[in-house]
N, C-alpha and C positions, 0 to 999 in steps of 0.2 A: 556376276554371281549372288546369288541371294543368300545372305549371311542368316543363319539359322541361330536363334539365342533362347533363352530361357530365365525367368525369375526365379528364386528360389531363399528360402532362408536355411542355416545351417548352422548346428552348435558344434563346441569344441570336440575333435577326436583327436588321438594321437596324443603327444607329450605337452601340449599345451596347459601351463600352469593357470592358477587363478590371476586375473589381471585386477590392478588396483586402481579407484577412481583416476587416480592422476595419471596412470598409464592409458585408461581409455580417454582421457580428456585430451592427450597429447596428439591422438589419432582423430580425434573429433573437433578440435577445436580449429577455426580457421586460420589461426596464427601460426599453426604448425601444418600449413598445406602443403609444402615438400615433403613432410613425412608420410602423410595420406597420400601423396601422388605417387610414392615410392611402392607404398604397399598396395595401391591400388594397379598398377603395372606389374608387379611381382605375383599378383592374383591371376591377372590375366595370364603371364608366361605360363604358370603351374597350369591352367587350363587349356593350354594350347601344345598339351603334351604329342598328340597325335597328328598335328598339323605340319606341314613340311616347309618352313620357312624360318631362314634365320637373319631376316630384316627385322629389327624392332619395330622400325616406324611402319612397315606395312600392318604389322599386326595391332599397333595403336590405331591405325587408320581405318582398318577392319571393323574393329570393335570401339570405335570412339562414344558411343553412347554406354558402354558398360560402365557399371557405377557399382561400389560396395560399400554400406553404411555399417557400422559398429552401433549394436543396438546394447544398451547397458541394462541388465535387470538385476534384482537383488541375489538372484542365487548366480549371477555371473553374466556371461555376454552372449551373444549372438549375432551371426552375421546375414545381413541380407543383400544379394546379389541382383541386381538387374540388369537384363541384355546379356547375359553370359554365354558364352561360347556352348552350344547345344551339343557337341560332342564331348563334353565333361559330362553328360547324363546320360542314364539308361531309364527310359520313360520320362517320368518326372524327378526322379532322384538320382542326386549327384553321385557318382562314384565315389566309393569312400576313400580308395586311394588318393585322389585329387583332392578331397576334403581334408584329409590328414595333412597333406602339403600346404595347403591354405591356412592352416593353422598354425603349422612350422615358421611361415613366412613372417605371420602375425607376431609369434613367439620371438623371433630372432630380431626381427626390426625394432620393437618396444624395447627388448632387452638391451641390444647393443645400442641404442639410443640415450636409456635411461642408465642401465648398470655400468656401462662400460665407459662412454663417452662424457658422461656428468659424473663419474667417479674419481675423485681427486686422488685417491689412493692407487691408480692404476695411471701413472705418469706415461705418457703417450710419445714424450719425447725421448724416453730411454729405452733401450733395448729388452729390458727385463721387463717393463712396464707392458710393452707391445705383447710380448709372449705370455704375460699374466692375463692379457686381455682374451688374447685366443684361447686360452684356458678356460676361462670364466664362460665365453661363449658356447664352448663345448660342453662344458659341466651344466649348463642350462638347458641344453638339448639333451641331456642324459647321454652322451656319447662316452664319456671318460670314466665309466662305471670299471672297478678294479676288475683286471683278468689274471688267470692263471697261465694263460696258454697265449704265445705268440701265433696268431694267423690272421691278421688284417692285411689285405694285399692291395695296395693301391696300383689302380691300372688308368695309365695317360693314352690318349689317342685321339684323333682326328673326330669331329661330328660329322665332316664330309669325306667319306672313303667308299672303296667299291666294295660290290657285294662279296667278292672272294676275301677281301681283308675281314668284311664284317663276319662273315661265316667263322672265319679262322680265331677271331675274338671270342666267339661263342664256346668254339672247341678248347681254347686256353681257358676260360672260365669254369667249362664242365671238368677240367682236369684238376683246377683249383678245389671245385666243390669236391670232387672224388676224396681229395687229400683234406679234407674238413678245414679247408681255409676260407675265409670271409672274403666280400670284394667291397673296395672303396674306389669309387669313380668319380668324374667331374656333374656326374648324374645326368648329362645330355643323352642325345643319339647317338649312333653310330659308334664307336669304340667305348663310347662310355655305358653304353646300354649292352652290347654285345657281351661281354664278362660277364655281366649280373645274368644275364638270361642262360647262359651256360650253366655258372654255378649253382641256380636254381633246380636243374637234373640233376647234377652231381652230389647236392644235398639229399635230393629227394631218395637219391639211391643208398644214401648212406643212413637216410631215415633223420636226417637233420630238419627239425621242425623250425628252430631259432635262428636261422642263418642270418647273417648281416649282410643287408645291401645297402651301404653308407654313401650316399651323394652331397658332394659339397659343392656349392655355387656361391656366386656373389650377384649384386643387383645389376653391376655393369652387363653381366653375360647371361644372366638366366633368360632374358626375352628372345635370344638368340639361340640358348642352347636350354630349352625348357626340360625340366625333370623326367625323366622318363619313368612309367608305372611302374618298375619293378622295385625303385628305390622305397624301402620301409624304413629308414632314417635320414630325413634331409634337413641341412643345416646351411643357412645363408650366412655368411661372413661379409662384412662390410665392404671389404676391397679385394683386389686380386692378391696383393702381398700378403694379408692374411688367409685367405683361401689358401695360399701353395704353402703356407707355415703349417697351417691345419693337417695338410697333407703329409708334410715330412715328419711331425710330430705323432701324428698317429700310426702312420703305417709302419710296419715291421719289415716289407720290403716293396719294391717297385718294378711293375712290368710297365715298358713303353711299347705302344702298337705304333702302326702308321698313323702319321697325321698332318697338319699344317703348322702356322707360325705358333698357334698356340702350344701346339706339342713340343716345338723348338724352344719356345719359353721356359717350359715345364722341365726340359732337359737340362738348361743352362742354369735354372735355378740350383736344381739340385746338385749339379756337377760343381758350381761354383760355392757351393756351402760344403761339400766334401775335400774340396781343395784347401779351406779354411786351416791353417798350422794346427789350430786346436781340436781339429774332429778328423786328425790323422790316422788315429789307432782305432776308430770307431768303425764296426762292419757294418755295411748298408746295402744289401744284394739288390742289384738295380741290371734287367734283362731289357734288351730290344731284341722284340720279337714280331714276325709277320708270317704268312705264307710265302711260299717259294717264288712267286711274282713280285715280291718287296725286297730283293735281295738289293736292288739297284738304288732303292730308297734309302737302306741303312748305309749302304754306302757312302751314299752322298752326304747323309749326317754324319759319319764317322770322318768323313774327308774334312768336311767343315769345322769339325771340334778339333781335329789334329792341327789345321792349320791354323786355328784361332787361340788354342790352348798347349798346344805340345803333343808330341808323339806319346807323352805317357799318360793321357788323358784316358786311354782305352784300358787302363787297367783298372778304372773305375765302373766298367759296364761289361757284359758278354752279351755278344748277338748269336741269338738264336733265330736261324730262317725253317719255316716249314716243320718244325716239330713242336707242337703242342706240349706234348707230355716232358719232352726235354726240357721247355722251359719253366714248367710247374716245378717239375723237379729239381730243378737249379735253385728255385727259390724256398722250397721246403728243407733242402738239405742246408742251405745257408743260413736258417733261421736257427740253427744250431749255435752258429757263432754268435749270432745278435743275442740268444738267450745267456748265452755264458759270460758276454760282455754285460749286459744288464745285470747279472747277477753280481758279478765281481765289483761294478761299480755303485750298486744297490739304486740302480736307476729304476723308476716304475716301467711295467709292461705296457701300459694304456697312455701314456704319453712321455714322448723321449725329450726328458729334462735337459739332458745333458749335450744335446747338438749344440753348436755355436754357430747362432746366425745372428750376423752382424746388421749394423741398422741399414747399412746400403742395401740390403735385401727387404727389409720390412717397412721402410718409408714408402707411402704410396707415391708411384711416379705419374706425375701429371703429362701426358703426351700432346704436349703443345708443339705446335711446328719450332718455336725456339728451342724449347729443351729436346726436341728429336736432334735438330741439327748441332748440339752443342754438346752431344754425348762424347765422351772420350772413347777411341777405339784404337788401343796402342798394344802392340805387342810388348813394351817395355815395362806395361804395369804389372803388378802381381796377379798372377792367373787369377785369383779368386775376386778380385776386384775388375777385373776385364769381363768376366762370365757376368758379373751384375751389371755392367753396360749393356752387353750383348743381350741379355735379358730383356733390359728395358727398351731396346730396339724392337725386339720381335713383340713385347707387350704394345708397344706404338701400333705396330702394324695390326695388331688383334684388334684395337680400338679403331684403326680405321676403317676395318674389314666389316664388322658386326657391331661395334657400341655406337650408341644413338648420338653421343657427342662428338666422338672421333669421326662418325661418318659427315655431320655436321662442319667441322672444322675442315676437312678434307674439300667439302665442295665450296667454301667460302675462301678459302686461302690455297688452294692447291696441294698437291704432294709433299708429304713430308719427306725432307732431304736427310739422306744418311750419310755420314762422313766418316772416314777413318784410313786404317793402315790400308794401303793397296793390296796386298795379299787376302787380308782378310776380307774386303769389299768384294773382289773378284770371286773369292769362295762363297760369300753370302749371296750374290747376285746369282750365281750358278744354283744354290740350293733354291732359292725362292722361285726363279725361273722354272724350275722342276716342280714346286709345288704348284705354280700356276698352270702348266702342261699337264699335271695329273690331277687337276679339279680340286685340289683342296685347300683351295681360300673360300669356295664357295659351296653350298650345295649342289648337287648334281642338277644340272639345267639351267643355272644361274650365271650368266655371262660376269666372268671377273673384270673389272676397272682397278687398274694398280692404284692402291692409296700412297705410294711411297716411290723415291726415287734415289737410286744411287748412285752416289757422286764418289769417283774414282780418281 
């Protein structure tokens, strides 16, 4: 198939601030080639929003001749893109939303490199330093503006879901929009796009013209889950752990739709944090919801969580099947408790500072074969520590499924091996097999080859 491309020059749009000469040099100097390669890859991913592939290597192969150059001028910068995907254009002009996303990529990559990782006052070895880094990145993107209402609902779910499930996510998003609630997702397709699409209609009916459709991603996943065009605030965090922390610090409530291993990772991340003794009194509404056809999916999730973390874990979430209005109402009514708690503790509405997130949830996990096989999965562990390691297991499988480095590692060294408590391993194996059977590991039509092996 012939790949259609375009050449163009674009100037900053959206929330990009003025770059210093030093920042421009970092992206153009050959000594910082890794930073420029990262920028190039993320730009290509942003322009791939309407193409159905979650294989980052295929994307890079198709557009191997794509290049992006930063041109410095006295009045600022502009970008020259050569052999860019034609789908990002209408006629000779790039779609405005895509142009905004490209400059959001530039903003976040430069800022995270210069003002976060090179900032000695942000100690990345300490929990508070990591949280401050997340806050700095979000503030630079204009996300942490003071608010007087709690209305941001985070929606998690898979990029590879059925049409019935996708339509249901739109219905929930519509109900959220009618209740004047905003939506934050992982910014990709599937369950990340549907709620935003539905919310636009709900907001339109309420004559809300400044609805927020916040998308949060990271470089390792952006090529597999390209930002959908509805996102009007895009933020690229440096790694999956900071991305997850941004979700729970910003969100006032969370809705989980059907998904695969990435969704299971997100669920374990949040539940592990809520299980921490210091978060015992903190209200945090969490709903698992989907169409009637997804009943067995949530039963499998619930069964696995109970086996791994104990029967009491179900107190932290509510399962709503086949009723989009009920799911939205539960979140809306639960926000009263969240608001009361934030007032009593004098915590900010725009960033949940009081939420205790321990370092084992913040330190980036490198899913090598050795690290995966050495993860301790034992029910004698404190529940929040066990949840942290289970989260790492699913994070590693995500890497093996859709991240370039993870795919290469599996091709070179074989399957990731996962060891642990027999009952947990059996329940995990059943859950993962159900994901495979329901085509939740890859986009529909792509045959899945497992990257893992459960050792019982």
